[in-house]
C-alpha positions, 0 to 999 in steps of 0.5 A, spaced: 366 138 877 370 143 873 377 141 870 383 146 871 385 149 865 391 146 862 398 149 864 401 154 858 406 151 854 412 156 856 416 153 850 411 157 845 408 150 842 415 146 844 413 138 845 414 135 852 420 131 849 423 138 847 422 141 853 425 135 857 431 135 852 432 143 853 432 142 861 437 136 861 441 141 857 441 146 862 442 141 868 449 139 864 451 146 862 451 148 869 454 141 872 460 142 867 460 150 869 461 148 876 466 142 874 470 143 867 474 137 868 467 132 869 466 127 864 459 129 864 461 133 857 460 127 853 453 127 856 452 134 854 455 133 847 450 128 846 444 132 848 447 137 844 447 132 838 440 130 839 437 137 839 441 138 833 446 143 836 451 139 832 457 144 832 456 145 839 456 138 840 463 137 836 466 143 840 464 140 847 467 133 845 473 136 842 474 140 848 473 135 853 478 130 849 483 134 850 483 133 858 480 126 857 483 123 851 482 116 852 474 116 853 472 112 848 464 114 849 466 121 848 470 119 841 464 115 839 459 121 840 464 126 836 464 121 831 456 121 830 456 129 830 461 129 825 457 124 821 451 129 821 456 134 819 457 130 813 465 130 815 465 122 814 473 122 814 473 126 821 468 121 824 472 115 821 478 118 824 475 118 831 472 110 830 479 108 828 482 111 834 477 107 839 478 100 835 485 101 836 484 100 843 478 096 843 478 092 837 472 088 839 467 094 840 461 092 836 458 099 835 464 102 833 464 096 827 457 098 825 459 105 825 465 104 821 461 100 816 456 106 815 462 111 814 465 106 809 459 105 805 457 113 805 464 114 802 463 109 797 467 103 800 463 097 800 468 092 801 470 095 807 463 096 810 462 089 809 469 087 813 466 091 819 459 088 818 462 081 818 466 083 824 460 086 828 456 080 826 461 075 828 462 079 835 455 079 836 451 073 833 444 076 835 446 082 830 440 081 825 441 088 822 449 087 821 447 080 818 441 083 814 446 089 811 451 083 809 446 080 805 445 086 800 452 089 800 456 082 799 459 082 792 455 076 788 450 076 793 443 073 791 439 078 788 432 075 791 426 071 788 422 077 784 422 077 777 425 084 777 430 081 782 432 076 777 433 081 772 439 084 776 443 078 774 444 081 768 448 088 769 444 091 763 439 093 768 444 095 773 443 103 772 441 109 776 435 110 772 433 103 773 434 103 781 430 109 781 424 106 778 425 100 783 425 106 788 419 109 785 415 102 785 417 101 792 422 095 790 427 097 796 431 091 796 432 091 788 434 098 789 439 097 794 442 091 790 442 096 784 445 102 788 450 097 791 453 095 785 453 102 782 457 104 788 462 098 788 463 100 781 464 107 781 465 109 789 466 117 787 459 117 784 456 121 790 449 121 787 449 113 787 451 113 794 446 118 796 441 113 792 443 107 796 442 111 803 435 112 800 434 105 798 436 102 805 432 107 809 426 105 805 428 098 806 429 099 813 422 102 814 419 096 810 422 091 814 421 095 821 
C-alpha cells in the first residue's frame, strides 16, 4: 500500500506547537472582538506573551484591567510580560497590587523574589522566598534558592566552595572562572555576595542570573 504524502505545512516550516499557538490566538482574538468585556483578555495576553508578542500582551492586559481592575490573574500575566521587557519596577508594582489583596499568593511571592533579585535586592528576595516556602512546604525551588541567597549561608563542601569563606575570592573574575568550569553553585555564591555588596552592579546581577540558570539546568 502506498502511503499518502504528508500535508504541506502552510506555516512555512512552523512547528506544530507554533501553529497551535497561532490558532489559539486567533480564537481568543475573535472571542474578544465579539465581547470586549470578556475576561478572556487575560488568556489572550498570556498567549501573546508566550508567542513573543510582549507589547501586545502588555497592551491587552492594561486595556482589560481598566474594565476589570481586580482581576489578579491578568495582573500576574502583565507582571510577567513587563519582566520580559526588563521593566522590573513596573512588574513589581503589579505584583505588590496583588499581594495587597492576596498576601498568601505563593506564586506572587516567588515572582516578587525574582524581581527583587533581578533588581539586586537580595534581602528582599529572601524575604519573599521565605514567605513562599512557609505558605507551601512542598516548594522545593524556593527552599533551594534560599540556601544560596541567605546571608551567611554555607558555601558547600567542595574545595572551591571552602575558598569562598575568604572574601578574597569573592570577585567577578573568580565567579566567571567558576562558571566556565561548570561550578554553578560556587558561581552563584560568588555573585550573590557581590550583588548583596553592590546591588547597582548590573554585570554582577546578570552573572548571578546566568549562574542560577546553569545551576537549575544541572539539578534538573
